[in-house]
N, C-alpha and C positions, 0 to 999 in steps of 0.2 A: 833864295839860294837857286843856283842854276840846276833844276831837276832834270834837264836833258842828259846830265853827266851821269856815268856809271864808273866812279874811280875804281872800285875792285873789280868788277867784271872786265873792265877795259885793261887793267893791269894784269889779270890771269890770261886773258885772250892774247895780249902781246906777247907775254913770256911763252905761251904754247906755240906762237907763230914763229918765235926765234929758234923754237926746236933744239933746246939745249941738251946736251949729253948729260944724262941724270944718274948719279951715283948715290941717290936717296930714296927713301920709301915714297910712294907704294911700290912694291916689287915688280908689279906688272909692266913697269917702264913704258908709259904711254900707250898700254895695250899689248905690246910684243909679248909679254909674259902671260897674257891672259887666256882662258879657254878660247879656242878659235870660234865656237858657237856663238859664245856670250859677246865676244869682240864683234863679230859681224853683226849681231843684232843691235848692241847698243851704240856702236859707232865710235870711230877714232877720235872724233872731235870731243865727245864727252869724255873718253878715256885721257884725252891730251891735258884737260883742265883738272883731272883728279890729282891734286897737288897737295903740298904740305906748307907749313909756315917757313918757307925760306925767305931770306931778307927782302927780295924785290917785292914779296906779297904780303908783308906784315904779318902780324901774329894776333889772333882774336883775344889771347890772354893778356897781352899788354899792347894794344894798338896804337901805333903812333903814325901811320901813314895811310894807305888806301882803305884800310878797314875803318880806322878811325873817321876818314872822310865820309865813308858810305853810312857809318852810324849817324853822324851829323845831319846827313841829308835825310835819314830816315826820321830822326827827331824833329826836323823842321816839317817833314810831311805830315807827320802824326800828331804834331802840336805838342810835342814832350820836351822837357828840359833835356833829358838823355835818353838815348834809345841803345839797347844792347840786343846784338843778334845771338839768336840761340839755334844751335845745331843739335840740341837734345829736345826739340819740339816745345810745345807750349807746357807740357809737364815741367821740363827743366825750368822755365820760367817762372811757373807758378811755385815750384819748390823754393826757387830763389827768392822770390817775393816774400814767403812765410819766414824763411831762415833769416831774411835780413832783418826783420823786426820782432821775432820771438825768440826768447831765450828758454831754458828749461824751466818749467813751472809757469811760465806765462799763459795768460789767457788770451784767446782769439775767439771772436764771434764769427760764426761761419752757418751758413744755410746746411740742412740736413741733406739736401740732395745735391751733394759736391762730388766732383769727379775724384777718382782714387788718387790722383796725384796730390790733392790738398791734404787727405789722410796720410799719405807717405810723408809729405813735408812736417805735418804735426808730429809723426812718430820721430823723424830725424831730429827735429827742434826739441823734442821733449815738451812742447806746448800742451796747454790744456783746452779743449775746445768747449765753446759754449754755444749749443745748438739752437738755430731757430727754425721752426718747421715752415716749410714754403707754403704757400697757398695752394690748395688743391682744386682742382676743376672737375666737378662732378659729372659734368656732361661729356667731357672728353676722356676722363681718366689720366689726366697727365698733372704734373707739378708745374707751377709756375714759379716766380721768383719771391723773395722775402719784401714785406711790406715796410714803410716807414714807421708804422705803428709797432711793429714787432721789434725793429731795431732800437726804437726809442725805448721799450720795455727792458731789452736786453742790456743797454747802456745804463739805465737807472740801476739795475741790479748789479752790473758789473762795470762800473766806471773805471776800475783799474785795467780794463782789458788793452792790449797793446795793438790790436788792429781789428777792423770789421772787414770781412770778405764778402763781395757781392758777385753774383753771376749776372752778367750783361752783355748781350741777351742769353736766355735760357737755350739750351738745345733746340727747343721747340721754336725759339725766335720772339719770345716774349719778354718784355722789359718792364720792371717796376719804375718808379720815378727816381732815377738814379741821382739827378742834381739835388733834389729833396733830401736823399739819404746822405750824400757827400756833405751837404750843408750841415745837417743834423750832427753827423760824427765829428766833423770838425769844431763844432762847439765844445767838445771834450777834448780837443787837440790831440785826436787820435787818427792815424792814417787810415785810408781806405784802399783796400787792394780789391781789384777787379778782375775776374776770370773772364776775359774776352775773347775766349777761343773761337768763338762763332761769330765775330763781330767786326773783322777787318773792313768790310766795305762801308759800315756806318760812319766811318771818317769823312766819307768822300761824297755824301749826298744828304740834302736837307729833307728828303722824304724817309729817309731812315732814322732810327732811334738815335738819340745823343750818344756819343761814345764817352769813353772814360775819361779821357784827357780833356774833353770839351766841358765835362761836367765837374772838373777840378780833382778827380780822383788822384791818388798819390802814385800808385802802380798800377799797371794794366798788362796782364800777359795775353798776346794777341797772335793767333794763328794766322800767319800769312798765307800758309800753304792750304789751309781749308777752303777759302774763299777768294784769295787774292792773288792766286797764280804762281806761286812760288813752289818749290819741290816739297815732297811730303817730309816732315821732320824739321822744316825751316821755320821759325816763329821769332818774334821779338818780344822785348820786354821794354816798355815805355814807363818813364820815371819823371816825377816832379819832385823837385829837390826841397821844398819847404819843410817837410816832416820827414823826409827820408834821406838817409846819408848816401849818395851816389856811389861813393868810394867803396863803402861795405857792400852795396849792391855788385859791384865790380869783383870784388873779392870773392863773394860767395858764389856767382855764376862761374867765375873761374874754377872754383873748387869743384863744381858739378859737372864741368865740361871736359870731355875728352882733349887730350892735346894733339890728337890726330884730327883736327877739324876739317870738315869736308869743303873743299873750295867750290864744288859744285853746288851745294847747298847754300853756301854764301853768296855765291855769284847769283843765284836765283832769287835770293833776298834783295840784292843791290838792284837787280833789273826789275823786279816786281814793284819796288819803292818807285822807280822812274814811271813805269806804266801807270801805276796808280795816281801818283802826283800829277802826272800829265794828262791822263785820260780816265781817271777814277770816277769823275762824275757821269761822264758819257757810258762807261761801262756798267755803273750801277743803275742808271737809268734803262738801258737796255734789259738788265736783270730783272728790274722791277716790272717793266711793262710785260715781259714774257710771263712772269709770275702771276700777275693780275690776269692775264688773258687765261693761262692753266687754271687759276682758282675760279674764274667765272664759268669755265667750260665744265669742271669738275661738279660744280654744284648743279650743273643741268642733268647729271648721271644719276639715275635711280640707285639709291641705296648708299650714296657717297656724301660727305660734307668736308668741305675745307674752310675753315674759319678765316676771317678777314677783320675788317675794322669793327664790325659788330661786336667782336669779343671784348674791345677796349670799354673802360669806364669806371674800374675801381683800382684800389691801391696796388693790387698784384699786376694788373694788365693796363698799364699806362699807356704803352707803346708796343709796336711790334714790328719785325722785320718781314715784309711780305715775300721776300725770296726764299723763306723757309715754308714749303707747301706742306703742310701736315693734313693728311687725308683720313678722316675718321670712316672706318669700314664696319663697324659694327652691326649696321643694318643689313649687311650682306649675309649675316649669319655665319661668318668665318671670322678667325684671328688675324691680327695684322701680320703674325709670322707666316699664316697660310697664304696671305695675299703676297708677301715677299718671295715664298717658294714660287707660286703660280706665275708671277710675272718673270721670274727667272727662267722657269721651264718652258713657258710659252712665247716669251718676247725677248729673251735674252737681256732682260732688263734689271739692273741692280738698283736699289732704294739706299738711303742712307741709315735708316733704322726701321725697325718694326716692333711694335709691343702688342699687348692683348688686344687693343682697340684701334690702333693707328699705324700708319706707315709715315715716313718722312721723306720727302723728296727735296733735294736743294736745286734751286735754279741759280746759276752763276754766270759769270761773264763768258764762260766757256760754252753755253749753250745757245741755241737759235730756235727759230720756229719749228724746224724739221724734228729736232730731239724733243721738243715739248709735245709736238703732235704724235710721236710715236707713244709717249707716255698715255695722252689722252685716248688714242685708240685701243690700247691695251686695257685701260681702265673701263672702257665702253664695253669690249668684249667680256671682261670678266664680270662685270655688272649683269649682262645678258645671261649668263652662266649661273649666277649665284643669287640674284635679287629674288626674293619671294620663294625661293626653293628651300632655304633653310629658314629655321627660326631665328630672328635677331637675338642676340645674346644679352643678357640683362647686364648693365655696367654696373660693376661692384669693385670699388677700389677703397678698402679699408686698411688704415695703418695703425698698428699699435702704438701707444704712447713712447716717447723717446725714453729709453731706459735710463736707470741711474748710473752714473760714471762713478765706478769706485776706484779705479786707478787712471793714471794717464795712459793714453795709448802706446806711448813708449814703453813705460814700465810693464804694462801687460804683455807687450810684443816681446819683450826681452826677458819676461820672467821664466821660472820653471813651470812646465805645462804637463798635462797628462791628457789623455783622449778617454772620453767617457761616452755612454749612449746618450744621444742629443735629447731624447724623450725624458731622461732621468736628470737633466742638467739645471733645473729650475734653482735659482739662488746662487748659482756658481758664476764666476767672473770669466767671460770668454776672452779668448786670446787671438782670435782671428775675425774675419769680417763674413757677414751674411747679407747678401743683397738679394731683394725679390722683385721681380719683373712681372707686370709693371708695378709701380712707375719707376723702379731702377734705384730707388734710394736705399741706404743702408738700413736694415732692420737692427743689426747688431754690429758694433764695432769693438775692438780690442779695449778691455777696460771696463765694459758695461756689464751690469748684472742681468742675468738671463730670467725672464720672467716666464710663468706658465703661459701667459698671454701670446709671448713671443714664440714659444714652441708651438702652441696650437695654430698660430698663424701661419708659420713656416710649413708645419707638417701639411696644413690643408692646402697650401700651394703645390707642395710636392706631389701630393697625392692625386690632385688633378693635372698634373704635367706640366705645370707652368715653370719657366726657368728660375731656378734659385742658385745663385753664383757667389763664390768667394771661399768657402771653407775647403780645406785639403781633401775631406771625404766628399766627393761629389754627390753620393747618394744622401747625404745629409742624415746618415744613421749615427754617425758619431761626430763629436765636436771636441776641439781643443780648448781646455780651460786651464786656469792658474791653479797649480798644486796648492792646497791650503794645509798649513801646519795644524796638527792636532793640538788642542789645548793642553796645558800641563796643569794638574790639580794638585 
């Protein structure tokens, strides 16, 4: 296909250049009705293509023109049978995947370190999650992916599962052997869904991990905006149609999508596909080289460690994306959160994430040597200030056993609830989420039975000031549980 073409963006731009008189939404009418300061800042070009699904511009909900052409080009670029544009972010694409294959009561095999959108989808679908614990890295204090061995055990116990979901790559850039997992799951004739939020570039360079479509997965939700150059909130859903009904995918994603679809976001997907299809290899090569330069220099700085190829070699660490620069800071005697704040305050530098022991920096096609050198200079100064001044913190990441699931998350979420003291909640069924950082995986999810071990683990984290997120009561003094009827004798 001719990837120099941008059918959607070209149509939108041509329409704006014709300067039509608009008697339709949005009400700002090409910026004339906007706040003047906002209009001046964002520019009339952007406001002129903030349009709606009028006839010349096709309709994302029932595309037959330029949007359909743009999605076909994207499918070709990403090696899919069908590609659907999402203006609801990758979260919308993930929810679509799960709701396409799961009905109420159906089982779905998922890692425990899932994004919140996956749990939202499980609640919407009324599905029953079968959790697999991710492999834990005791040296870095982070979680990796799920292994082929653990997937095999889950399938042997639950051959009636409707899907297996895999994260590839993880937030930190680590991949298990996706092809091996896909081939295994397909022997059960079960579809594989991939959370590929952090993997758009892996489609375009042989030095990067295998993509979901290359591995033969059935659906993959991919954030073009995270690393591929499109605007925030714009993503794609790639589909192979052997085990998945693409017409149902189209119906579900339409149900979840606003009818006021943003043509700015859609156009950025169309143009980013062009850029990646034509220049993706060169773009990825530049990001890889910058990342490896950064990694080598970071590992020369006292008190810092940035993992590379040496981390590979077992089932959970089959491959990695070097553009995810994970910096272990424990030996500085400060936490990742403190490092994030120090970099912000001293260098006006923002990182992707921080946890107890690490910070994560993303090197993308938007970087060059100058931006990487700013990061390196900041890290060198920070090392000089903290290394051997504080005692290195002991790395402790312990996670309680996964609790018993007593109700489906949907039933628990919609059940009658009451609020009780958290320390007195052992044996009750929780109706909300509790996540502990690090490593950021859920300790309790709606429908699970709270154990005394869970309570003690969470209280310990709260008392030392570590982030605990999810419940409505942010102090974690109280928790929402299912109301239990008294027995009748």
